[in-house]
N, C-alpha and C positions, 0 to 999 in steps of 0.2 A: 504494500500500500504506500502510495507516494503523495506528497503535498509540495507545492511550489510556493516560495515566498519571493516577492519582487522587491528589490532594493534599487534606489537611485543614488548615484554618486556624481558629483560635479568634479571634474579633473582639470588639470592645466592643459594648455594647448599642445605641448609636446607629447604628453601621454595620450591625448585624444588622437593626434596624428599617427602615432604608432599603432593604436587600435584600429584606426581607419584603414591603414595599409593591410592589416590582417583581414578586415572585413571585405575589402575589394578583391583580394586574392581568393579568399574563401568563397565568395560569390562565383568567381570564374570556375573554380573546381566543382562547385555545386551544379552549375550549368552543364559542365562536361559530364558529370555523373548522371544527370537526368537524361541528357542526350544519349549516353551509352545505354542506359536502361531501356529507353524507348526503342532504340535501334535494334537491340538484342532481345527485346520483349521479356525483360526480367525486372523483378523488384528486389532481388536478393542482394543483400549488402556484400556478402563475400564475393559474388560474381562481379559486381560493379567495381569493388576495390581491386580485384585481381585484373580486371580489364583495363583500368585507367591509371593505376598507381605509378608505374614506371614512367609513363609519359608526363604525368603531373609532377613527378619528382624532378624531372629535367626542367620543366617550365618554372617551378617555384623552388629554387635551390635554397634560398635563405629562409623560407618559411618552415617552421617546425613540422616534421613529417606527420605528426598525429593530427594536424588540421586536415590532411587528406583523408584520414580514417573517419573523422567526425563528419566531414562534408559528404563522404560516400554514405554514411549512416543516415544523415539528414536527407539526402537524395532518395535513398531507399524508402524512408518513411513517407516522403511526399508522393512518390510513385504509388506506394501501396494505398494511400488515402485517395489519390486520384482514381485509381482503379475501382475502389469501392463506390465512389460518387458516380463514376461512369456507368457501373452496373445498375445503379438505381435510376439512371436516366436523368441525372441532375447536373451533368457536366456541360458547361457552356463553351468550352474550348476543346481542341483536339489533343492538347498536351498541358501538363501543369505549368502554370506561369509563376515566376519568382517576383513577387511584388515587394516583400519585405524579407530581409535577411537577419536571422538570429544566429549568431555564431555558437556552435556547440563545442563544449570543452570536456576533455576527459582528465583523468588523474595526472597525466603528464603535462597538461597545458595550464593547470591552475593549482594553486595551493591555498587552502583556507585556514585562517586563524581569526580569533576575535580582534586582534590588533590590526591586521591588514590582510588583504587578498592579493595574491600575486598571479598575473596572467602572462603567459609567454607570448612574445612578438618576434618580428624579424630582427629587432635590435635589442634583444635581451628581455628580461621580465620587467613589467611595470607594476607599481604598487598602488592599490586603491584602499582607502580607509572609509568605509561606509558607516552611516549611522543606522543601526539595526532597529526596525520598527517593533511594535508590540507583538505582532503576529510571529515574528522571528523568535522572540524569547519564549513565546507560548509553546512552540514546538521544541525549541532547543532545550528547555528546562524539563521537558517531559520525556516520554519513552521514544521520541523520534531521534534519528541520527542523520547527520549531513552525509549525503552520498558523494561518490567520487565524480559524478557528472554535474555540469552546470552550463549555463548559457549567458551570453551577453548581447545587448543590442545598443547601437549608438543612436542618440537623439540629438536634437538641436542644442546649441549653446553649451557645447562641451559636456553634455550630460550622458552618462553611461547607465544603462539599465541592466542590473544583474538579476539572474534567476537562480536562486539557491533551492536545491531539491532535497527534501527530507524523506526518509523512509522509515517505516515502522513494521514490526512483525505482527502478524494477525493474532488476536487473542483466541484462547481456546473456547469453542462453542459450549454453551451451557444447556442444561436439561430444561426443556420447554415446560412451562407451567400454565400457559394460556396463549390466546391470540388477540391481537389488536387490529381489527379491520380498518382500513383508511379509504374513504371515498373522496375522490378529487372532483371538485366542481369549479365552475367559472369564477365565482366570487367567494368561495368558502371551501373548507376541508372538514369533513365530518369523520368522527372515529368513535369507537366503542371502548371506553376505559372502565375497567372493573364492572363490565356488564351494563354500563350506563352510556347512552349516546350523548355526545356533545358536538357542537358545531363551532368551528373557529372561522371567523370572518377574515378574508385575506385582503379585501379592498381592491382587488385587481380590476374589477369593472370600473370603479371610479378613476383609478390611475390611467387605464387605457383610454377612456373617453376624454379625460382631462388633457392628456398629452396630444390626443388627436385634434382637439379644438385648438390647442396651441400651435400645432403644425399648420393647420388651415389658416390661422391668423397670420403666421409668419410668411406663408407662401402665396397668399391671396394676391393675384395679379402680378406675381413675380416668378421668375424662373428659378428652379432648384440649382442651376449652375451659377447663380449670382453669389459672389463671394460673401456678402453680408448675410444672405439667406443661409448659406452653408455653415457660417460661423454660429448663427443663432440656433440652427438645428443641432449642431454639434454639442451645444451646451445642455440640451435636454437630457434628463437622467432617468427616463422611463425604465430602461434596461437595468440600471443599477438598483433602483427601488424594488423592482420585482425580484431581482436576484437576492437582495437582502431579505425580503419576506420569505422566499423559498428556503433559504439556508436556515433561518431562525425557526421556521415552522418544522423543517426536517429534524433539526436538533431536538426540539421539544418532543416530537413523536418518538424518536429513537431513544432518548433518555428515559421516557416513560416505559418503553418496551424493555429496556435494559434493567430498570429497577424492578419491574414486575416479572422478569424472566419470561417474556412473551416473544412470539414471532409476529412480525408485521405482515398483514395480508393486503396486497395491492392488486389493482386491476392490471392484467397483462395487455396494455394498450397496443394496438397495431401501429405499424409505421404510418406516418402522415395522418395522425389522428384528427387534427383540425380539418384537413381537407375532406375526410369522410364525413365529419359532423356537419359541415356547412354545405354539403352537396345539394340538399333539398331545402335549404333555408333561403328565403327570398329577401328578408329584411337586411339591408346593407349594414346597418349599425350592429345588428346581432351577429352577422357574419364576421365583422371586424373584431368584436369582442371575443368570439369563440376562437378565432385564428390567433389572437394575441394572448390567450389565456395560458398557453404553454403547459398543457397537461403533462406531456412527456418530460418536460424539464423539471416539473415538480416531482414526478415519479423518480426520475434519475437522481434528484437531490436527496430524496429519502433513501434510495438504495445506496448511494455513495456514502452517506453518513452512517447508515447501518453497517456497511462494510468496514468502516473505520473502527466500530466498537464490536464487531463480530456478532451483530444482531441478525438472526435469520429472517429472510424475506421470502414470502410465498406469493407467487404470481398466479392469479386465477382468471378464468374466462369472464370478461366484463359484460357479455351479451345479456340484455334484459334483466340486469341486476336490480333496477329500480322500477320494473314494471311486472314483477312476478311475486306473488304472495309466498313468503317463506314457510307459512303454516300449511296451506292447501296446494301450493304449486300452480294456482290458477292466475289468470291475468288480473291486474289492478287497473281499474278505470279511473282516470283523472278528469274531474269535472272542470270546465273552464272557470277561471277565477279572475279574468281580466288581464292576466299576465301572459307572457310568452311561453312560460313553462309552469303549469299548475303544480303546487307543492304537495297537496293532500289528495289521495285517491281511495277508492273503496274496492275491496276484494270481491270478485264476482261470486265466489262460492260462500264464504263465511260472512261477508258484509263488514269485516273489520276495516277501520279507517287507518291508513298508513301514510306517514310522511315520506316523501320521496327519498330523502337522505338517510332516514332510519332504516327503511326496508332494504336499501342497498347494502348497508352494513351487515345485516343478518344474513343476506344472501351470500355475501363474500365469505362470511364465517362458515356457512354450510359448505360452500364449494372448496374451502380449505380443509375440510374433513371433520369439522366439529359436528357431532351428532346430538348435542344437548338440546332440549326443547327450547323453542323461542318463547320468551317470557311475556309476549304480548298477545292478548286474545280478546280484548274488550272492543267497544265501539268508539273509543276515543282515538284522536289522531296522533297522540304521543309526539308532539313537536319537541325536538331536542333543545336544551338550553343553549343559547347563542352567546359566545364570548366575543366581544368587540376586538378589533385589530389592536387598538392602543393598549389594551389590557394584557393580552397574551404575548405581545411583542416584547415586553419587558419582564415577563415572568420567567422564573428559573425552572419551573416544572409544572406540568398539567395537574399533578396531584395537589400541589399547593393551591392552585386556582379552584379546584373542586372543594377543597376544605374551606376556603374563604367563602365560597357560595353557600355552604352549609351553615357557616357561622352567621352570615347575613340573613339567611332564611330563619334561623333560630331567633335572632334579635327582632325580626319583624313579627 
């Protein structure tokens, strides 16, 4: 398991020029590596290295030889990624294009210490003295270790961006004592904690529409190629805000599963999930909201965090999870309530009233192999308690939130 921490260091002009020389020659080797891979129809690092090493060594005599190794490895990774995209039919070019270069380093090309970082160049080693951010110390002081690989990228104004990679051994799996199903929705995430459904608002709908209105205001009667327009669009932080919500929500869910020794049950979403969901939707605003809800990104965030703490994840079939009664297995009829997606429906057989998010949780648990009876059988809708975004975003655990809710209820 790996994590990458980004550092930025401002260096003097001489140091920057030495690193610039390395970057330029590294880019030429990378281009040759990609050309060789395309010509010989291979993505293998060993074959690319064997094919171009001697010729590249003659061209770049003063450059440390291990830059040829790392450039070949970089080219192999780019070719492999391009082939995957091409198979999915999402490649817009006939070959991978090199837009940005991030120089890869191995243990012969850099040396790490808390005092300074040394990087090999054509004219000896250069020394960098970065200020380590809080995220670096978080990994460094725990069970993570700095790996022998790193990367650097050159920015404007003599700025160097370093990528330090941490690695951690996976924890031993624990004996399962329960299941926590998680249902992902456009504007919320619902889950079953200690047998009780709760709904966490994500606020994604408001963020999506808010930034869309800002974009329209910026681009009205103006071209997207306009420099001022591009500058203003570049300052929008929709992606960062959604990423922050996903990561914090994923951590809350995984920590709850870890404390209760449970497995997380998720829907096994198909590829291009938003495209399938908006296929029959005519409302342009709803299509926009669904497409930018990033269901797969939320699922991947939970799975990545679960992998970090060795929490088991069970993927189940998502088909009809919110439209099938978990008691009778019959269809749930949702009556129109003025909204685009009615939240409460009625079972055709038993007449039970089900909330869309609650019924999905019980169906996910059943599909994960839980055979215990569903504790809902009355004619009430069983709406889950809703926790606002601002409340859970700063919470340390879901268990504490639920305890606070009980205390508030007792006081009332």
